[in-house]
PAGUFI-580287 format. One record per residue (C-alpha): x, z, y. Coordinates in steps of 0.5 Angstrom, whole numbers, plus 500, padded with zeros to 3 digits. Layout:
<rs>
R    px    pz    py
R     X     Z     Y
...
</rs>
This chain:
<rs>
R    px    pz    py
R   968   646   457
R   966   651   462
R   966   646   468
R   961   642   463
R   957   648   462
R   956   650   469
R   954   643   471
R   949   643   466
R   946   650   468
R   946   647   475
R   942   641   473
R   937   645   469
R   936   650   475
R   936   646   481
R   929   643   481
R   931   638   487
R   935   634   482
R   929   629   480
R   931   622   481
R   937   619   478
R   940   618   485
R   940   625   486
R   943   627   480
R   949   621   481
R   950   624   488
R   950   631   485
R   955   629   479
R   960   626   484
R   961   632   487
R   963   636   481
R   970   636   478
R   968   633   471
R   971   627   469
R   968   620   470
R   967   620   462
R   963   626   462
R   959   624   469
R   957   618   465
R   955   621   459
R   951   626   463
R   948   621   467
R   946   617   461
R   944   623   457
R   949   621   452
R   950   628   448
R   955   625   443
R   960   622   448
R   959   629   452
R   961   633   446
R   967   628   445
R   970   629   452
R   970   637   451
R   976   638   447
R   976   646   446
R   971   646   441
R   972   651   436
R   973   649   428
R   969   653   424
R   971   654   417
R   967   656   411
R   970   659   405
R   965   661   400
R   968   667   395
R   965   668   388
R   966   674   384
R   965   674   377
R   961   680   373
R   966   684   369
R   963   682   363
R   964   675   364
R   970   671   363
R   969   665   367
R   973   661   371
R   971   661   378
R   973   655   382
R   973   656   390
R   973   649   394
R   975   648   401
R   970   646   405
R   970   646   413
R   965   644   418
R   967   642   425
R   961   643   430
R   955   640   426
</rs>
């Protein structure tokens, strides 16, 4: 993922990369995969995200604590979100 982030940072910081041809030439000089280069050139964020395999999976486990006075059964459901 570092390469993708570095390339996107360079694209954002280089005012000389204006035309599609200039961006294509720049991407050709990078070490990104063909799919990643195509996704960047097409502004296809969903495909670019799919090509980055080391994104963390975020899991959320809500914890509910009952008051001492209540005798309720608490059910905790397992829900997780992956890069949403």
